[in-house]
C-alpha positions as CSV (number, residue, x, y, z in Angstrom):
1,M,-49.5,-15.5,63.4
2,F,-47.8,-18.6,64.7
3,A,-49.0,-18.1,68.3
4,D,-52.0,-20.4,68.1
5,L,-50.0,-23.3,66.6
6,P,-48.4,-26.0,68.8
7,K,-44.8,-25.4,69.6
8,G,-43.4,-28.2,67.4
9,S,-45.5,-27.2,64.4
10,T,-44.2,-23.6,64.7
11,V,-40.6,-24.7,64.5
12,I,-41.3,-26.9,61.5
13,L,-43.2,-24.1,59.7
14,R,-40.4,-21.6,60.3
15,R,-37.8,-24.0,59.0
16,T,-39.9,-24.7,55.9
17,L,-40.3,-21.0,55.2
18,A,-36.6,-20.4,55.6
19,Y,-35.8,-23.2,53.2
20,L,-38.3,-21.9,50.6
21,L,-36.8,-18.4,51.0
22,A,-33.3,-19.8,50.4
23,I,-34.4,-21.5,47.2
24,S,-36.1,-18.4,45.9
25,C,-32.9,-16.4,46.5
26,C,-30.9,-19.0,44.6
27,V,-33.1,-19.2,41.5
28,P,-32.0,-15.9,39.9
29,L,-28.4,-16.8,40.4
30,A,-28.9,-20.2,38.8
31,A,-30.6,-18.6,35.8
32,H,-27.5,-16.6,35.0
33,T,-24.7,-19.0,35.9
34,I,-22.9,-18.5,32.5
35,S,-20.8,-15.4,32.5
36,L,-19.7,-14.2,29.0
37,T,-17.8,-11.4,27.3
38,Y,-18.2,-11.0,23.6
39,A,-15.3,-9.8,21.4
40,E,-14.8,-9.0,17.7
41,V,-11.1,-8.8,16.7
42,Q,-9.7,-7.5,13.4
43,I,-6.0,-8.2,12.7
44,E,-4.6,-5.8,10.1
45,E,-1.0,-5.1,8.8
46,H,-0.3,-2.3,11.3
47,Q,-2.9,-2.7,14.0
48,V,-5.2,-5.1,16.0
49,H,-8.6,-3.8,16.9
50,W,-10.8,-5.3,19.6
51,L,-14.5,-4.6,20.1
52,L,-15.4,-5.9,23.6
53,R,-18.8,-6.3,25.1
54,V,-18.2,-6.8,28.8
55,P,-21.1,-7.6,31.2
56,I,-21.8,-4.7,33.5
57,P,-23.0,-6.8,36.6
58,E,-19.6,-8.5,36.7
59,L,-17.8,-5.2,36.4
60,D,-20.0,-3.9,39.3
61,L,-18.9,-6.9,41.4
62,L,-15.3,-6.1,40.7
63,F,-15.3,-2.3,41.1
64,A,-18.5,-1.6,43.1
65,L,-19.8,0.7,40.3
66,D,-23.4,1.0,41.7
67,R,-22.6,3.8,44.2
68,N,-26.2,4.5,45.2
69,H,-27.0,0.7,45.7
70,D,-30.2,0.9,43.6
71,G,-29.3,-2.3,41.7
72,I,-28.7,-0.4,38.4
73,V,-25.3,0.9,37.1
74,D,-26.3,4.1,35.3
75,A,-24.2,6.3,32.9
76,K,-22.9,8.6,35.6
77,E,-21.7,5.6,37.7
78,L,-20.0,4.1,34.7
79,E,-18.2,7.3,34.0
80,A,-17.1,7.6,37.6
81,G,-15.5,4.2,37.4
82,R,-14.1,4.5,33.9
83,K,-10.5,4.9,34.9
84,Q,-10.5,1.7,36.9
85,V,-12.3,-0.2,34.2
86,D,-10.0,1.1,31.4
87,E,-6.9,0.2,33.4
88,Y,-8.4,-3.3,34.1
89,L,-9.2,-3.9,30.4
90,L,-5.8,-2.8,29.2
91,S,-4.1,-5.1,31.7
92,H,-6.2,-8.2,30.9
93,V,-6.4,-7.8,27.1
94,A,-3.1,-8.0,25.2
95,V,-1.6,-8.3,21.7
96,I,2.0,-9.7,21.6
97,D,4.1,-9.4,18.5
98,R,7.6,-11.0,18.3
99,G,7.6,-11.4,22.1
100,R,6.8,-7.7,22.8
101,P,3.4,-6.5,24.0
102,L,1.9,-3.7,21.9
103,P,0.6,-0.6,23.7
104,G,-3.2,-0.4,23.7
105,S,-5.6,2.5,23.9
106,I,-9.3,2.7,24.8
107,E,-11.8,4.2,22.3
108,G,-15.6,4.3,21.6
109,V,-17.0,3.5,25.0
110,Q,-20.8,3.0,25.2
111,T,-23.5,0.7,26.7
112,W,-25.0,-2.2,24.8
113,K,-27.8,-4.8,25.6
114,D,-28.1,-8.3,24.3
115,P,-31.4,-9.6,22.9
116,E,-32.4,-10.6,26.5
117,G,-31.8,-7.1,27.8
118,H,-28.6,-7.8,29.8
119,P,-26.5,-4.7,30.1
120,F,-22.9,-4.7,28.7
121,L,-20.2,-2.1,28.4
122,Q,-19.0,-1.9,24.7
123,V,-15.4,-0.8,24.4
124,G,-13.0,-0.5,21.5
125,V,-9.3,-1.3,22.3
126,R,-6.8,-0.5,19.6
127,F,-3.2,-1.9,19.5
128,P,-1.2,0.0,16.8
129,S,2.1,-1.0,15.3
130,P,2.8,2.0,13.0
131,V,6.4,1.3,12.2
132,V,6.7,-2.5,12.1
133,S,4.3,-4.7,10.1
134,L,2.6,-7.3,12.2
135,N,3.6,-10.8,11.3
136,R,2.6,-13.5,13.8
137,V,0.7,-12.1,16.8
138,T,-0.6,-13.7,20.0
139,L,-3.9,-12.5,21.4
140,R,-4.6,-12.8,25.2
141,C,-7.9,-12.1,26.9
142,D,-8.3,-13.0,30.5
143,L,-11.3,-11.0,31.6
144,L,-13.4,-11.3,34.8
145,R,-12.1,-14.7,35.9
146,D,-11.1,-13.0,39.2
147,V,-14.8,-12.4,39.7
148,V,-16.4,-15.5,38.0
149,A,-13.9,-18.4,37.7
150,A,-15.8,-19.9,34.7
151,H,-16.0,-16.6,32.8
152,K,-15.4,-16.9,29.1
153,T,-14.8,-14.5,26.2
154,L,-16.4,-15.6,22.9
155,A,-14.4,-14.1,20.1
156,R,-14.9,-13.7,16.4
157,I,-11.4,-13.1,14.9
158,E,-10.9,-11.8,11.4
159,V,-7.4,-12.2,9.9
160,A,-6.1,-12.5,6.3
161,G,-9.6,-12.3,4.9
162,Q,-10.9,-15.2,7.0
163,T,-13.1,-15.2,10.2
164,Q,-12.7,-17.7,13.0
165,E,-14.6,-18.3,16.2
166,F,-12.5,-18.7,19.4
167,V,-13.1,-19.0,23.1
168,F,-10.7,-17.3,25.6
169,E,-10.9,-19.4,28.8
170,N,-8.5,-20.6,31.5
171,G,-5.6,-18.6,30.2
172,R,-6.0,-19.8,26.5
173,T,-4.3,-17.6,23.9
174,Y,-4.7,-17.3,20.2
175,D,-1.9,-17.2,17.6
176,A,-2.5,-15.6,14.3
177,V,-0.6,-14.8,11.1
178,A,-1.5,-11.2,10.4
179,K,-0.1,-11.0,6.8
180,P,-2.0,-12.8,4.1
181,P,-0.1,-15.3,2.1
182,W,2.0,-13.8,-0.7
183,I,-0.1,-15.2,-3.5
184,R,-3.3,-13.8,-2.0
185,S,-1.8,-10.4,-1.5
186,F,-0.5,-10.5,-5.1
187,L,-3.9,-11.3,-6.5
188,Q,-5.6,-8.7,-4.4
189,F,-3.5,-5.9,-5.9
190,V,-3.8,-7.3,-9.4
191,R,-7.5,-7.1,-9.0
192,M,-7.2,-3.6,-7.5
193,G,-5.2,-2.4,-10.5
194,A,-7.6,-3.8,-13.0
195,M,-10.6,-2.4,-11.2
196,H,-8.9,1.0,-11.1
197,I,-8.8,1.0,-14.9
198,F,-12.3,-0.4,-15.4
199,T,-13.9,2.2,-13.1
200,G,-11.6,5.1,-14.2
201,Y,-13.6,6.5,-17.0
202,D,-11.1,9.3,-17.7
203,H,-8.4,6.6,-18.3
204,I,-10.8,4.7,-20.6
205,A,-11.6,7.9,-22.5
206,F,-7.9,8.5,-23.0
207,L,-7.3,4.9,-24.2
208,L,-10.2,5.1,-26.6
209,G,-8.8,8.4,-27.9
210,I,-5.3,7.1,-28.6
211,V,-6.5,3.9,-30.4
212,L,-9.5,5.5,-32.2
213,I,-7.5,6.5,-35.3
214,G,-6.8,2.8,-35.9
215,G,-3.8,1.7,-37.9
216,S,-2.0,-1.5,-38.1
217,F,-1.7,-3.8,-35.1
218,P,2.0,-3.0,-34.6
219,T,1.2,0.7,-34.7
220,I,-1.5,0.4,-32.0
221,L,0.8,-1.9,-29.9
222,K,3.6,0.7,-30.1
223,V,1.3,3.4,-28.8
224,V,-0.1,1.3,-26.0
225,T,3.3,0.1,-25.0
226,S,4.6,3.7,-24.9
227,F,1.7,4.6,-22.5
228,T,2.4,1.5,-20.4
229,V,6.1,2.2,-20.0
230,A,5.5,5.8,-19.1
231,H,2.9,5.3,-16.4
232,S,4.9,2.4,-14.9
233,I,7.8,4.8,-14.3
234,T,5.8,7.5,-12.6
235,L,3.7,5.0,-10.7
236,A,6.8,3.6,-9.2
237,L,8.4,7.0,-8.5
238,A,5.2,8.3,-6.7
239,A,4.5,5.1,-4.8
240,L,8.1,5.1,-3.4
241,G,7.7,8.7,-2.5
242,L,10.5,9.9,-4.8
243,V,8.3,12.3,-6.8
244,V,5.1,13.7,-5.4
245,L,2.8,16.1,-7.3
246,P,-0.3,17.9,-6.0
247,T,-3.5,16.0,-6.7
248,L,-5.0,19.0,-8.5
249,V,-2.1,19.1,-10.9
250,V,-2.3,15.4,-11.7
251,E,-6.0,15.2,-12.1
252,S,-6.2,18.4,-14.2
253,G,-3.3,17.1,-16.3
254,I,-5.1,13.8,-17.0
255,A,-8.2,15.8,-18.2
256,L,-5.9,18.0,-20.4
257,S,-4.4,14.9,-22.0
258,I,-7.8,13.7,-22.9
259,M,-8.7,17.0,-24.5
260,Y,-5.4,17.1,-26.4
261,I,-5.8,13.6,-27.9
262,A,-9.4,14.4,-29.0
263,L,-8.2,17.7,-30.6
264,E,-5.4,15.8,-32.4
265,N,-7.9,13.3,-33.8
266,L,-10.0,16.2,-35.0
267,F,-7.3,18.3,-36.7
268,F,-4.4,16.1,-37.6
269,K,-4.2,13.6,-40.5
270,T,-1.0,11.8,-39.7
271,F,-0.1,10.3,-36.4
272,D,3.5,8.9,-36.9
273,R,4.7,10.3,-33.6
274,R,1.7,9.6,-31.5
275,W,3.7,7.2,-29.3
276,I,5.9,10.2,-28.2
277,V,2.8,12.2,-27.2
278,T,1.3,9.1,-25.5
279,F,4.5,8.5,-23.5
280,F,4.4,12.1,-22.2
281,F,0.8,11.9,-21.1
282,G,1.4,8.4,-19.7
283,L,3.8,9.9,-17.2
284,V,0.9,12.1,-16.0
285,H,-1.5,9.1,-15.8
286,G,1.0,7.2,-13.7
287,F,0.7,9.7,-10.9
288,G,-3.0,9.2,-11.1
289,F,-2.7,5.5,-10.7
290,A,-0.3,6.0,-7.7
291,S,-3.0,8.0,-5.8
292,A,-5.1,4.9,-5.6
293,L,-2.2,2.8,-4.3
294,A,-1.2,5.6,-1.8
295,E,-4.6,5.2,0.0
296,V,-3.5,1.7,1.2
297,H,-0.5,3.1,3.1
298,L,1.9,0.3,2.3
299,S,5.6,0.0,3.3
300,G,8.5,-2.4,3.2
301,A,8.4,-5.6,1.2
302,L,4.7,-5.5,0.7
303,L,5.0,-2.2,-1.1
304,A,7.3,-3.8,-3.8
305,T,4.8,-6.7,-4.2
306,A,1.8,-4.3,-4.3
307,L,3.6,-2.0,-6.8
308,F,4.4,-4.8,-9.2
309,S,1.0,-6.6,-8.9
310,F,-1.1,-3.3,-9.0
311,N,0.8,-2.2,-12.2
312,L,0.2,-5.7,-13.7
313,G,-3.5,-5.3,-12.9
314,V,-3.6,-1.9,-14.7
315,E,-2.0,-3.6,-17.7
316,V,-4.5,-6.4,-17.6
317,G,-7.3,-3.9,-17.6
318,Q,-5.8,-2.0,-20.5
319,V,-5.3,-5.1,-22.6
320,C,-8.9,-6.1,-21.9
321,I,-10.2,-2.7,-23.0
322,V,-8.1,-2.5,-26.1
323,A,-9.0,-6.1,-27.0
324,L,-12.7,-5.2,-26.8
325,L,-12.2,-2.0,-28.9
326,L,-9.8,-3.4,-31.5
327,P,-12.3,-5.5,-33.6
328,G,-14.7,-2.6,-33.9
329,L,-11.8,-0.2,-34.8
330,L,-10.5,-2.5,-37.5
331,Y,-14.0,-2.9,-38.9
332,M,-14.5,0.9,-38.9
333,Q,-11.5,1.4,-41.1
334,H,-13.3,-0.2,-44.0
335,L,-16.4,1.9,-43.8
336,R,-17.0,5.0,-45.9
337,L,-18.0,7.0,-42.8
338,H,-14.8,6.0,-40.9
339,Q,-13.5,9.6,-40.6
340,L,-16.9,10.9,-39.7
341,I,-17.3,8.3,-36.9
342,V,-13.7,9.1,-35.6
343,R,-14.6,12.8,-35.5
344,G,-17.9,12.3,-33.8
345,I,-16.4,10.1,-31.1
346,S,-13.5,12.6,-30.7
347,V,-16.0,15.4,-30.1
348,V,-17.6,13.4,-27.3
349,I,-14.2,12.6,-25.8
350,L,-13.2,16.4,-26.1
351,A,-16.5,17.3,-24.3
352,L,-15.8,14.8,-21.5
353,G,-12.2,16.0,-21.1
354,T,-13.3,19.6,-21.0
355,F,-16.0,18.8,-18.4
356,W,-13.5,16.9,-16.2
357,F,-10.9,19.7,-16.5
358,W,-13.5,22.3,-15.4
359,Q,-14.8,20.1,-12.6
360,R,-11.3,19.5,-11.2
361,I,-9.9,23.1,-11.3
362,T,-13.1,24.5,-9.8
363,G,-13.7,21.7,-7.3
364,N,-17.3,21.2,-8.3
């Protein structure tokens, strides 16, 4: 097509086309000059969990994942290169506690696309510390800088209930205090204990049953204190692992305690020794409280703090409930229908206790 043009013009035209071709090849590269990995990091008492989203094109440059050279790294090609990719991630992402690196493991691998449709490999990396509680840890992430020198990892790091943004670049590391401050931990378990009472309808029914008969303030205080001392004992024994009872026995025992207190309200007229009965059933309820604390899997010094503050929260919850009930109970004692009201409420409590007992022994 250039045959009819003068010789000089042909040379100029060819050079111009070559220049335009070079520019057109450079445009896609210029449009994606920023190379990023995204990370979400959760630092807990006994583990650090990373969720990484690593750009697949950069991984392809590093490991030649596109085996059929069609410009797309498909699922089979990713799976074929998994071993290399996993080893690379574990060698370039690290958690260091007290100068020792924690062992990591890969989990939950899948593909992900950003809003613009760029493909990423989403990978979970877990660094457990099952024996020693994490204190001050150092996070290191040095991904893909051997492919793209300016590569960065944008991280969102959650530690001690706070979230912070951080950029891993040029060998930068992140230091974090894994344990929350003592006062924050203390308040968290106080709240947990109080909420366990406020949402534990069986415990509330039992409390209502033991104070329903009324009496003087010292009498009610004696009964509630007896219950408090008893459940504090078994809560500590169970939380420390010294005494462990099957959940079925504990939960059924709590339901039976509710039924007994309701029956006592219905058929007894004097309650001089109620504090003794309350103490006995308080031991059973303490094991129930311990089951909530056991779900957190605590150990060491934090267990002592949690045990004290959780029990304090339970007491705060009890005091609030009794304080709400007491004015009404004292007012009821001056009504003609006092005994009828006590019996009616006791029947309702008995019905609830019976239902919970049947539910727990049958598993329905």
